[in-house]
CHARMM-style PDB file with segment names, atoms N, HN, CA, C and O in Angstrom:
ATOM      1  N   MET     1      54.955  89.389 170.794  1.00  0.00      PROA
ATOM      2  CA  MET     1      55.461  89.268 171.548  1.00  0.00      PROA
ATOM      3  C   MET     1      56.054  87.725 171.425  1.00  0.00      PROA
ATOM      4  O   MET     1      55.083  87.057 171.780  1.00  0.00      PROA
ATOM      5  N   ASP     2      56.861  87.025 171.191  1.00  0.00      PROA
ATOM      6  HN  ASP     2      57.650  87.568 170.903  1.00  0.00      PROA
ATOM      7  CA  ASP     2      57.155  85.465 171.154  1.00  0.00      PROA
ATOM      8  C   ASP     2      57.847  85.124 172.866  1.00  0.00      PROA
ATOM      9  O   ASP     2      58.322  86.016 173.570  1.00  0.00      PROA
ATOM     10  N   SER     3      57.783  84.042 173.169  1.00  0.00      PROA
ATOM     11  HN  SER     3      57.397  83.318 172.597  1.00  0.00      PROA
ATOM     12  CA  SER     3      57.707  83.425 174.279  1.00  0.00      PROA
ATOM     13  C   SER     3      59.496  84.029 174.635  1.00  0.00      PROA
ATOM     14  O   SER     3      59.835  84.489 175.725  1.00  0.00      PROA
ATOM     15  N   LYS     4      60.342  83.887 173.533  1.00  0.00      PROA
ATOM     16  HN  LYS     4      60.066  83.514 172.647  1.00  0.00      PROA
ATOM     17  CA  LYS     4      61.887  83.493 174.358  1.00  0.00      PROA
ATOM     18  C   LYS     4      62.271  85.081 174.714  1.00  0.00      PROA
ATOM     19  O   LYS     4      63.071  85.458 175.570  1.00  0.00      PROA
ATOM     20  N   LYS     5      61.293  86.078 173.612  1.00  0.00      PROA
ATOM     21  HN  LYS     5      60.643  85.771 172.917  1.00  0.00      PROA
ATOM     22  CA  LYS     5      61.676  87.985 174.064  1.00  0.00      PROA
ATOM     23  C   LYS     5      60.548  88.062 175.245  1.00  0.00      PROA
ATOM     24  O   LYS     5      60.592  89.099 175.907  1.00  0.00      PROA
ATOM     25  N   ALA     6      59.460  87.031 175.632  1.00  0.00      PROA
ATOM     26  HN  ALA     6      59.424  86.188 175.095  1.00  0.00      PROA
ATOM     27  CA  ALA     6      58.620  87.346 176.601  1.00  0.00      PROA
ATOM     28  C   ALA     6      59.681  87.322 178.209  1.00  0.00      PROA
ATOM     29  O   ALA     6      59.763  88.079 179.176  1.00  0.00      PROA
ATOM     30  N   VAL     7      60.157  86.408 177.927  1.00  0.00      PROA
ATOM     31  HN  VAL     7      60.091  85.792 177.142  1.00  0.00      PROA
ATOM     32  CA  VAL     7      61.093  85.973 179.202  1.00  0.00      PROA
ATOM     33  C   VAL     7      62.528  86.087 179.743  1.00  0.00      PROA
ATOM     34  O   VAL     7      63.032  85.709 180.800  1.00  0.00      PROA
ATOM     35  N   ARG     8      63.172  86.935 178.339  1.00  0.00      PROA
ATOM     36  HN  ARG     8      62.762  87.242 177.480  1.00  0.00      PROA
ATOM     37  CA  ARG     8      64.008  87.897 178.624  1.00  0.00      PROA
ATOM     38  C   ARG     8      63.574  89.463 178.722  1.00  0.00      PROA
ATOM     39  O   ARG     8      64.486  90.177 179.139  1.00  0.00      PROA
ATOM     40  N   TRP     9      62.227  90.206 178.385  1.00  0.00      PROA
ATOM     41  HN  TRP     9      61.486  89.626 178.046  1.00  0.00      PROA
ATOM     42  CA  TRP     9      62.234  90.958 179.084  1.00  0.00      PROA
ATOM     43  C   TRP     9      61.701  90.724 180.281  1.00  0.00      PROA
ATOM     44  O   TRP     9      62.031  91.681 180.982  1.00  0.00      PROA
ATOM     45  N   PHE    10      61.129  90.062 180.833  1.00  0.00      PROA
ATOM     46  HN  PHE    10      60.861  89.284 180.264  1.00  0.00      PROA
ATOM     47  CA  PHE    10      60.516  89.934 182.386  1.00  0.00      PROA
ATOM     48  C   PHE    10      61.978  89.868 183.208  1.00  0.00      PROA
ATOM     49  O   PHE    10      62.257  90.762 184.007  1.00  0.00      PROA
ATOM     50  N   ARG    11      62.984  88.633 182.932  1.00  0.00      PROA
ATOM     51  HN  ARG    11      62.757  87.906 182.283  1.00  0.00      PROA
ATOM     52  CA  ARG    11      64.264  88.674 183.494  1.00  0.00      PROA
ATOM     53  C   ARG    11      64.891  90.305 183.584  1.00  0.00      PROA
ATOM     54  O   ARG    11      65.142  90.822 184.672  1.00  0.00      PROA
ATOM     55  N   ALA    12      65.075  90.942 182.403  1.00  0.00      PROA
ATOM     56  HN  ALA    12      64.871  90.521 181.519  1.00  0.00      PROA
ATOM     57  CA  ALA    12      65.775  92.130 182.724  1.00  0.00      PROA
ATOM     58  C   ALA    12      64.779  93.123 183.309  1.00  0.00      PROA
ATOM     59  O   ALA    12      65.249  93.909 184.131  1.00  0.00      PROA
ATOM     60  N   ALA    13      63.989  93.182 183.135  1.00  0.00      PROA
ATOM     61  HN  ALA    13      63.607  92.543 182.467  1.00  0.00      PROA
ATOM     62  CA  ALA    13      63.081  94.557 184.262  1.00  0.00      PROA
ATOM     63  C   ALA    13      63.108  93.672 185.317  1.00  0.00      PROA
ATOM     64  O   ALA    13      63.367  94.341 186.317  1.00  0.00      PROA
ATOM     65  N   GLY    14      62.920  92.037 185.728  1.00  0.00      PROA
ATOM     66  HN  GLY    14      62.710  91.494 184.915  1.00  0.00      PROA
ATOM     67  CA  GLY    14      62.771  92.165 186.692  1.00  0.00      PROA
ATOM     68  C   GLY    14      64.092  92.124 187.996  1.00  0.00      PROA
ATOM     69  O   GLY    14      64.010  92.168 189.224  1.00  0.00      PROA
ATOM     70  N   ARG    15      65.348  92.015 186.995  1.00  0.00      PROA
ATOM     71  HN  ARG    15      65.414  91.979 185.998  1.00  0.00      PROA
ATOM     72  CA  ARG    15      66.664  92.919 187.797  1.00  0.00      PROA
ATOM     73  C   ARG    15      66.491  93.734 187.972  1.00  0.00      PROA
ATOM     74  O   ARG    15      66.467  94.126 189.138  1.00  0.00      PROA
ATOM     75  N   ARG    16      66.230  94.624 186.832  1.00  0.00      PROA
ATOM     76  HN  ARG    16      66.249  94.306 185.884  1.00  0.00      PROA
ATOM     77  CA  ARG    16      65.831  96.400 187.353  1.00  0.00      PROA
ATOM     78  C   ARG    16      65.250  96.869 188.498  1.00  0.00      PROA
ATOM     79  O   ARG    16      65.690  97.718 189.274  1.00  0.00      PROA
ATOM     80  N   ALA    17      63.902  96.057 188.559  1.00  0.00      PROA
ATOM     81  HN  ALA    17      63.544  95.368 187.929  1.00  0.00      PROA
ATOM     82  CA  ALA    17      63.395  96.299 189.455  1.00  0.00      PROA
ATOM     83  C   ALA    17      63.851  95.452 190.912  1.00  0.00      PROA
ATOM     84  O   ALA    17      63.243  96.076 191.782  1.00  0.00      PROA
ATOM     85  N   VAL    18      64.316  94.779 191.325  1.00  0.00      PROA
ATOM     86  HN  VAL    18      64.810  94.272 190.619  1.00  0.00      PROA
ATOM     87  CA  VAL    18      64.817  94.319 192.003  1.00  0.00      PROA
ATOM     88  C   VAL    18      66.216  95.265 192.813  1.00  0.00      PROA
ATOM     89  O   VAL    18      66.297  95.486 194.021  1.00  0.00      PROA
ATOM     90  N   LYS    19      66.926  95.578 192.052  1.00  0.00      PROA
ATOM     91  HN  LYS    19      66.860  95.398 191.070  1.00  0.00      PROA
ATOM     92  CA  LYS    19      68.106  96.911 192.085  1.00  0.00      PROA
ATOM     93  C   LYS    19      67.937  97.680 192.097  1.00  0.00      PROA
ATOM     94  O   LYS    19      68.975  98.306 192.315  1.00  0.00      PROA
ATOM     95  N   THR    20      66.449  98.810 191.896  1.00  0.00      PROA
ATOM     96  HN  THR    20      65.605  98.302 191.719  1.00  0.00      PROA
ATOM     97  CA  THR    20      65.774  99.837 192.223  1.00  0.00      PROA
ATOM     98  C   THR    20      65.454  99.375 193.582  1.00  0.00      PROA
ATOM     99  O   THR    20      65.899 100.019 194.532  1.00  0.00      PROA
ATOM    100  N   MET    21      64.682  98.262 193.794  1.00  0.00      PROA
ATOM    101  HN  MET    21      64.321  97.739 193.022  1.00  0.00      PROA
ATOM    102  CA  MET    21      64.429  98.138 195.217  1.00  0.00      PROA
ATOM    103  C   MET    21      65.127  97.878 196.375  1.00  0.00      PROA
ATOM    104  O   MET    21      64.840  98.108 197.550  1.00  0.00      PROA
ATOM    105  N   ALA    22      66.107  97.352 195.853  1.00  0.00      PROA
ATOM    106  HN  ALA    22      66.339  97.165 194.899  1.00  0.00      PROA
ATOM    107  CA  ALA    22      67.645  97.740 197.087  1.00  0.00      PROA
ATOM    108  C   ALA    22      67.948  98.948 197.046  1.00  0.00      PROA
ATOM    109  O   ALA    22      68.008  99.543 198.122  1.00  0.00      PROA
ATOM    110  N   GLN    23      68.143  99.454 196.179  1.00  0.00      PROA
ATOM    111  HN  GLN    23      68.094  98.970 195.305  1.00  0.00      PROA
ATOM    112  CA  GLN    23      68.959 101.048 196.339  1.00  0.00      PROA
ATOM    113  C   GLN    23      67.992 101.849 196.797  1.00  0.00      PROA
ATOM    114  O   GLN    23      68.416 102.982 197.022  1.00  0.00      PROA
ATOM    115  N   THR    24      66.552 101.657 197.082  1.00  0.00      PROA
ATOM    116  HN  THR    24      66.208 100.736 196.899  1.00  0.00      PROA
ATOM    117  CA  THR    24      65.775 102.628 197.416  1.00  0.00      PROA
ATOM    118  C   THR    24      65.526 102.568 198.911  1.00  0.00      PROA
ATOM    119  O   THR    24      65.569 103.567 199.629  1.00  0.00      PROA
ATOM    120  N   ALA    25      65.196 101.036 199.447  1.00  0.00      PROA
ATOM    121  HN  ALA    25      65.161 100.225 198.864  1.00  0.00      PROA
ATOM    122  CA  ALA    25      65.565 100.253 200.913  1.00  0.00      PROA
ATOM    123  C   ALA    25      66.913 101.054 201.535  1.00  0.00      PROA
ATOM    124  O   ALA    25      66.892 101.638 202.618  1.00  0.00      PROA
ATOM    125  N   ALA    26      68.162 100.968 200.595  1.00  0.00      PROA
ATOM    126  HN  ALA    26      68.179 100.493 199.715  1.00  0.00      PROA
ATOM    127  CA  ALA    26      69.624 100.938 201.190  1.00  0.00      PROA
ATOM    128  C   ALA    26      69.479 102.524 201.779  1.00  0.00      PROA
ATOM    129  O   ALA    26      69.901 102.971 202.846  1.00  0.00      PROA
ATOM    130  N   ALA    27      68.637 103.298 200.567  1.00  0.00      PROA
ATOM    131  HN  ALA    27      68.294 102.935 199.700  1.00  0.00      PROA
ATOM    132  CA  ALA    27      69.004 105.011 200.672  1.00  0.00      PROA
ATOM    133  C   ALA    27      67.988 105.615 201.925  1.00  0.00      PROA
ATOM    134  O   ALA    27      67.929 106.772 202.339  1.00  0.00      PROA
ATOM    135  N   MET    28      67.265 104.493 202.346  1.00  0.00      PROA
ATOM    136  HN  MET    28      67.314 103.552 202.010  1.00  0.00      PROA
ATOM    137  CA  MET    28      66.045 105.038 203.275  1.00  0.00      PROA
ATOM    138  C   MET    28      66.536 104.681 204.909  1.00  0.00      PROA
ATOM    139  O   MET    28      66.495 105.275 205.987  1.00  0.00      PROA
ATOM    140  N   ILE    29      67.027 103.335 204.406  1.00  0.00      PROA
ATOM    141  HN  ILE    29      67.061 102.852 203.530  1.00  0.00      PROA
ATOM    142  CA  ILE    29      67.829 102.976 206.293  1.00  0.00      PROA
ATOM    143  C   ILE    29      68.952 103.575 206.296  1.00  0.00      PROA
ATOM    144  O   ILE    29      69.448 103.643 207.421  1.00  0.00      PROA
ATOM    145  N   GLY    30      69.660 104.124 205.321  1.00  0.00      PROA
ATOM    146  HN  GLY    30      69.257 104.068 204.407  1.00  0.00      PROA
ATOM    147  CA  GLY    30      70.930 105.202 205.094  1.00  0.00      PROA
ATOM    148  C   GLY    30      70.610 106.301 206.049  1.00  0.00      PROA
ATOM    149  O   GLY    30      71.530 106.797 206.700  1.00  0.00      PROA
ATOM    150  N   THR    31      69.473 106.695 206.179  1.00  0.00      PROA
ATOM    151  HN  THR    31      68.726 106.292 205.651  1.00  0.00      PROA
ATOM    152  CA  THR    31      68.883 108.176 206.389  1.00  0.00      PROA
ATOM    153  C   THR    31      69.029 108.209 207.975  1.00  0.00      PROA
ATOM    154  O   THR    31      69.436 109.116 208.700  1.00  0.00      PROA
ATOM    155  N   ALA    32      68.538 106.847 208.303  1.00  0.00      PROA
ATOM    156  HN  ALA    32      68.208 106.110 207.714  1.00  0.00      PROA
ATOM    157  CA  ALA    32      68.194 106.697 209.778  1.00  0.00      PROA
ATOM    158  C   ALA    32      69.338 107.312 210.764  1.00  0.00      PROA
ATOM    159  O   ALA    32      70.429 107.399 210.201  1.00  0.00      PROA
ATOM    160  N   VAL    33      69.322 107.689 211.910  1.00  0.00      PROA
ATOM    161  HN  VAL    33      68.435 107.618 212.368  1.00  0.00      PROA
ATOM    162  CA  VAL    33      70.995 107.480 212.850  1.00  0.00      PROA
ATOM    163  C   VAL    33      71.180 106.794 212.887  1.00  0.00      PROA
ATOM    164  O   VAL    33      72.139 106.300 212.295  1.00  0.00      PROA
ATOM    165  N   VAL    34      70.135 106.006 213.873  1.00  0.00      PROA
ATOM    166  HN  VAL    34      69.355 106.407 214.354  1.00  0.00      PROA
ATOM    167  CA  VAL    34      70.580 104.361 214.324  1.00  0.00      PROA
ATOM    168  C   VAL    34      69.852 103.530 214.556  1.00  0.00      PROA
ATOM    169  O   VAL    34      68.864 103.790 215.243  1.00  0.00      PROA
ATOM    170  N   LEU    35      70.070 102.262 214.081  1.00  0.00      PROA
ATOM    171  HN  LEU    35      70.872 102.051 213.524  1.00  0.00      PROA
ATOM    172  CA  LEU    35      69.150 101.149 213.234  1.00  0.00      PROA
ATOM    173  C   LEU    35      67.876 101.483 213.688  1.00  0.00      PROA
ATOM    174  O   LEU    35      66.923 101.645 212.925  1.00  0.00      PROA
ATOM    175  N   SER    36      67.788 101.650 215.563  1.00  0.00      PROA
ATOM    176  HN  SER    36      68.561 101.518 216.183  1.00  0.00      PROA
ATOM    177  CA  SER    36      65.847 101.114 215.433  1.00  0.00      PROA
ATOM    178  C   SER    36      65.715 102.514 215.266  1.00  0.00      PROA
ATOM    179  O   SER    36      65.202 102.792 216.349  1.00  0.00      PROA
ATOM    180  N   ASP    37      65.836 103.719 214.585  1.00  0.00      PROA
ATOM    181  HN  ASP    37      66.254 103.492 213.705  1.00  0.00      PROA
ATOM    182  CA  ASP    37      65.187 104.749 213.931  1.00  0.00      PROA
ATOM    183  C   ASP    37      64.550 104.644 213.171  1.00  0.00      PROA
ATOM    184  O   ASP    37      63.604 105.407 212.972  1.00  0.00      PROA
ATOM    185  N   VAL    38      64.938 103.316 212.230  1.00  0.00      PROA
ATOM    186  HN  VAL    38      65.706 102.696 212.392  1.00  0.00      PROA
ATOM    187  CA  VAL    38      63.993 103.145 211.074  1.00  0.00      PROA
ATOM    188  C   VAL    38      63.173 102.808 210.770  1.00  0.00      PROA
ATOM    189  O   VAL    38      63.341 101.610 210.544  1.00  0.00      PROA
ATOM    190  N   ASP    39      61.855 103.192 210.491  1.00  0.00      PROA
ATOM    191  HN  ASP    39      61.719 104.165 210.674  1.00  0.00      PROA
ATOM    192  CA  ASP    39      60.549 102.680 209.922  1.00  0.00      PROA
ATOM    193  C   ASP    39      60.741 101.752 208.933  1.00  0.00      PROA
ATOM    194  O   ASP    39      61.051 101.939 207.757  1.00  0.00      PROA
ATOM    195  N   TRP    40      60.478 100.504 209.657  1.00  0.00      PROA
ATOM    196  HN  TRP    40      60.226 100.352 210.613  1.00  0.00      PROA
ATOM    197  CA  TRP    40      60.532  99.487 208.426  1.00  0.00      PROA
ATOM    198  C   TRP    40      59.297  99.441 207.661  1.00  0.00      PROA
ATOM    199  O   TRP    40      59.474  99.382 206.445  1.00  0.00      PROA
ATOM    200  N   LEU    41      58.188  99.452 208.028  1.00  0.00      PROA
ATOM    201  HN  LEU    41      58.044  99.500 209.017  1.00  0.00      PROA
ATOM    202  CA  LEU    41      57.067  99.593 207.160  1.00  0.00      PROA
ATOM    203  C   LEU    41      57.162 100.715 205.914  1.00  0.00      PROA
ATOM    204  O   LEU    41      56.767 100.395 204.793  1.00  0.00      PROA
ATOM    205  N   ILE    42      57.783 102.225 206.216  1.00  0.00      PROA
ATOM    206  HN  ILE    42      58.104 102.485 207.127  1.00  0.00      PROA
ATOM    207  CA  ILE    42      57.576 102.733 205.190  1.00  0.00      PROA
ATOM    208  C   ILE    42      59.338 102.815 204.175  1.00  0.00      PROA
ATOM    209  O   ILE    42      59.823 103.670 203.434  1.00  0.00      PROA
ATOM    210  N   VAL    43      59.818 101.456 204.664  1.00  0.00      PROA
ATOM    211  HN  VAL    43      59.425 100.761 205.266  1.00  0.00      PROA
ATOM    212  CA  VAL    43      60.906 101.202 204.108  1.00  0.00      PROA
ATOM    213  C   VAL    43      60.755 100.263 202.950  1.00  0.00      PROA
ATOM    214  O   VAL    43      61.520 100.244 201.986  1.00  0.00      PROA
ATOM    215  N   ILE    44      59.475  99.305 203.151  1.00  0.00      PROA
ATOM    216  HN  ILE    44      58.854  99.320 203.934  1.00  0.00      PROA
ATOM    217  CA  ILE    44      59.519  97.965 202.617  1.00  0.00      PROA
ATOM    218  C   ILE    44      58.192  98.637 201.734  1.00  0.00      PROA
ATOM    219  O   ILE    44      58.117  98.355 200.538  1.00  0.00      PROA
ATOM    220  N   SER    45      57.164  99.521 202.351  1.00  0.00      PROA
ATOM    221  HN  SER    45      57.225  99.750 203.322  1.00  0.00      PROA
ATOM    222  CA  SER    45      56.299 100.282 201.463  1.00  0.00      PROA
ATOM    223  C   SER    45      57.112 100.942 199.889  1.00  0.00      PROA
ATOM    224  O   SER    45      57.032 100.675 198.690  1.00  0.00      PROA
ATOM    225  N   SER    46      57.972 102.028 200.839  1.00  0.00      PROA
ATOM    226  HN  SER    46      58.037 102.244 201.813  1.00  0.00      PROA
ATOM    227  CA  SER    46      58.639 102.523 199.328  1.00  0.00      PROA
ATOM    228  C   SER    46      59.398 101.841 198.087  1.00  0.00      PROA
ATOM    229  O   SER    46      59.414 102.242 196.923  1.00  0.00      PROA
ATOM    230  N   SER    47      60.050 100.659 198.657  1.00  0.00      PROA
ATOM    231  HN  SER    47      60.037 100.334 199.603  1.00  0.00      PROA
ATOM    232  CA  SER    47      60.899  99.890 198.045  1.00  0.00      PROA
ATOM    233  C   SER    47      60.038  98.987 196.976  1.00  0.00      PROA
ATOM    234  O   SER    47      60.076  98.995 195.745  1.00  0.00      PROA
ATOM    235  N   LEU    48      59.100  98.061 198.054  1.00  0.00      PROA
ATOM    236  HN  LEU    48      59.068  98.054 199.054  1.00  0.00      PROA
ATOM    237  CA  LEU    48      57.604  97.889 196.595  1.00  0.00      PROA
ATOM    238  C   LEU    48      57.348  98.720 195.898  1.00  0.00      PROA
ATOM    239  O   LEU    48      57.530  98.524 194.696  1.00  0.00      PROA
ATOM    240  N   LEU    49      56.810 100.015 196.360  1.00  0.00      PROA
ATOM    241  HN  LEU    49      56.662 100.174 197.336  1.00  0.00      PROA
ATOM    242  CA  LEU    49      56.492 101.126 194.834  1.00  0.00      PROA
ATOM    243  C   LEU    49      57.072 101.113 193.666  1.00  0.00      PROA
ATOM    244  O   LEU    49      56.555 101.024 192.552  1.00  0.00      PROA
ATOM    245  N   SER    50      58.765 101.255 194.129  1.00  0.00      PROA
ATOM    246  HN  SER    50      59.185 101.327 195.034  1.00  0.00      PROA
ATOM    247  CA  SER    50      59.998 101.685 193.545  1.00  0.00      PROA
ATOM    248  C   SER    50      59.819 100.242 192.598  1.00  0.00      PROA
ATOM    249  O   SER    50      59.898 100.132 191.374  1.00  0.00      PROA
ATOM    250  N   GLY    51      59.632  99.508 193.319  1.00  0.00      PROA
ATOM    251  HN  GLY    51      59.568  99.597 194.313  1.00  0.00      PROA
ATOM    252  CA  GLY    51      59.877  98.132 191.958  1.00  0.00      PROA
ATOM    253  C   GLY    51      58.786  98.451 191.593  1.00  0.00      PROA
ATOM    254  O   GLY    51      59.110  99.124 190.614  1.00  0.00      PROA
ATOM    255  N   VAL    52      57.391  98.502 191.631  1.00  0.00      PROA
ATOM    256  HN  VAL    52      57.128  97.955 192.426  1.00  0.00      PROA
ATOM    257  CA  VAL    52      56.465  98.984 190.436  1.00  0.00      PROA
ATOM    258  C   VAL    52      56.667  99.526 189.414  1.00  0.00      PROA
ATOM    259  O   VAL    52      56.692  99.074 188.269  1.00  0.00      PROA
ATOM    260  N   PHE    53      56.907 101.106 190.020  1.00  0.00      PROA
ATOM    261  HN  PHE    53      56.887 101.473 190.950  1.00  0.00      PROA
ATOM    262  CA  PHE    53      57.556 102.340 189.089  1.00  0.00      PROA
ATOM    263  C   PHE    53      58.765 101.636 188.190  1.00  0.00      PROA
ATOM    264  O   PHE    53      59.051 102.121 187.096  1.00  0.00      PROA
ATOM    265  N   SER    54      59.533 100.345 188.758  1.00  0.00      PROA
ATOM    266  HN  SER    54      59.301  99.950 189.648  1.00  0.00      PROA
ATOM    267  CA  SER    54      60.813 100.344 188.057  1.00  0.00      PROA
ATOM    268  C   SER    54      60.090  98.975 186.437  1.00  0.00      PROA
ATOM    269  O   SER    54      60.294  98.832 185.231  1.00  0.00      PROA
ATOM    270  N   LEU    55      59.332  98.389 187.414  1.00  0.00      PROA
ATOM    271  HN  LEU    55      59.167  98.505 188.393  1.00  0.00      PROA
ATOM    272  CA  LEU    55      58.611  97.586 185.828  1.00  0.00      PROA
ATOM    273  C   LEU    55      57.848  98.426 184.464  1.00  0.00      PROA
ATOM    274  O   LEU    55      58.032  98.334 183.250  1.00  0.00      PROA
ATOM    275  N   LEU    56      56.925  99.264 185.291  1.00  0.00      PROA
ATOM    276  HN  LEU    56      56.775  99.339 186.277  1.00  0.00      PROA
ATOM    277  CA  LEU    56      56.387 100.646 184.666  1.00  0.00      PROA
ATOM    278  C   LEU    56      57.676 101.141 183.609  1.00  0.00      PROA
ATOM    279  O   LEU    56      57.818 101.125 182.386  1.00  0.00      PROA
ATOM    280  N   THR    57      58.173 101.403 184.290  1.00  0.00      PROA
ATOM    281  HN  THR    57      58.058 101.416 185.283  1.00  0.00      PROA
ATOM    282  CA  THR    57      59.245 102.266 183.382  1.00  0.00      PROA
ATOM    283  C   THR    57      60.053 101.339 181.936  1.00  0.00      PROA
ATOM    284  O   THR    57      60.244 101.734 180.785  1.00  0.00      PROA
ATOM    285  N   SER    58      60.380 100.040 182.565  1.00  0.00      PROA
ATOM    286  HN  SER    58      60.224  99.719 183.499  1.00  0.00      PROA
ATOM    287  CA  SER    58      60.591  98.751 181.947  1.00  0.00      PROA
ATOM    288  C   SER    58      59.559  98.939 180.071  1.00  0.00      PROA
ATOM    289  O   SER    58      59.989  98.933 178.917  1.00  0.00      PROA
ATOM    290  N   ILE    59      58.483  99.045 180.502  1.00  0.00      PROA
ATOM    291  HN  ILE    59      58.133  99.050 181.439  1.00  0.00      PROA
ATOM    292  CA  ILE    59      57.544  98.813 179.523  1.00  0.00      PROA
ATOM    293  C   ILE    59      58.151 100.023 178.443  1.00  0.00      PROA
ATOM    294  O   ILE    59      57.955  99.734 177.263  1.00  0.00      PROA
ATOM    295  N   ALA    60      58.455 100.587 178.546  1.00  0.00      PROA
ATOM    296  HN  ALA    60      58.614 100.822 179.505  1.00  0.00      PROA
ATOM    297  CA  ALA    60      58.765 101.678 177.903  1.00  0.00      PROA
ATOM    298  C   ALA    60      60.208 101.468 176.568  1.00  0.00      PROA
ATOM    299  O   ALA    60      60.517 102.041 175.523  1.00  0.00      PROA
ATOM    300  N   GLY    61      60.789 100.225 177.453  1.00  0.00      PROA
ATOM    301  HN  GLY    61      60.537  99.760 178.302  1.00  0.00      PROA
ATOM    302  CA  GLY    61      61.874  99.796 176.647  1.00  0.00      PROA
ATOM    303  C   GLY    61      63.222  99.651 177.466  1.00  0.00      PROA
ATOM    304  O   GLY    61      63.671 100.484 178.254  1.00  0.00      PROA
ATOM    305  N   LEU    62      63.842  98.291 177.087  1.00  0.00      PROA
ATOM    306  HN  LEU    62      63.477  97.614 176.447  1.00  0.00      PROA
ATOM    307  CA  LEU    62      64.807  97.857 177.903  1.00  0.00      PROA
ATOM    308  C   LEU    62      65.959  98.561 177.443  1.00  0.00      PROA
ATOM    309  O   LEU    62      65.663  98.777 176.267  1.00  0.00      PROA
ATOM    310  N   PRO    63      67.606  99.279 177.725  1.00  0.00      PROA
ATOM    311  CA  PRO    63      68.333  99.317 176.858  1.00  0.00      PROA
ATOM    312  C   PRO    63      69.242  98.339 176.942  1.00  0.00      PROA
ATOM    313  O   PRO    63      70.387  98.724 176.709  1.00  0.00      PROA
ATOM    314  N   GLU    64      69.063  96.668 177.316  1.00  0.00      PROA
ATOM    315  HN  GLU    64      68.132  96.355 177.506  1.00  0.00      PROA
ATOM    316  CA  GLU    64      69.864  96.219 177.420  1.00  0.00      PROA
ATOM    317  C   GLU    64      69.835  95.127 176.624  1.00  0.00      PROA
ATOM    318  O   GLU    64      70.773  94.343 176.482  1.00  0.00      PROA
ATOM    319  N   LEU    65      68.356  95.032 175.893  1.00  0.00      PROA
ATOM    320  HN  LEU    65      67.594  95.669 176.008  1.00  0.00      PROA
ATOM    321  CA  LEU    65      67.419  94.333 175.092  1.00  0.00      PROA
ATOM    322  C   LEU    65      67.716  94.782 173.684  1.00  0.00      PROA
ATOM    323  O   LEU    65      67.336  94.032 172.785  1.00  0.00      PROA
ATOM    324  N   LYS    66      68.154  95.563 173.458  1.00  0.00      PROA
ATOM    325  HN  LYS    66      68.462  96.173 174.189  1.00  0.00      PROA
ATOM    326  CA  LYS    66      68.568  95.963 172.052  1.00  0.00      PROA
ATOM    327  C   LYS    66      69.528  95.443 171.177  1.00  0.00      PROA
ATOM    328  O   LYS    66      70.670  95.318 171.619  1.00  0.00      PROA
ATOM    329  N   PRO    67      69.291  95.116 170.019  1.00  0.00      PROA
ATOM    330  CA  PRO    67      70.397  94.163 169.239  1.00  0.00      PROA
ATOM    331  C   PRO    67      71.354  95.043 169.381  1.00  0.00      PROA
ATOM    332  OT1 PRO    67      72.479  94.808 168.939  1.00  0.00      PROA
TER     333      PRO     67
END
């Protein structure tokens, strides 16, 4: 893989991972009745884990990079 393709892949995969992490955090925060009920450690760890899974899934291919 040349450097231009690698940069494009990392940008696209990173963008997807950040979006996935934000969606996970929003969903977990949204399930709390009041903001003080949010377990922030679980929100952060779940969001980070979803970001890792997103990056691993992106290895299989990213449709936005297909010609």
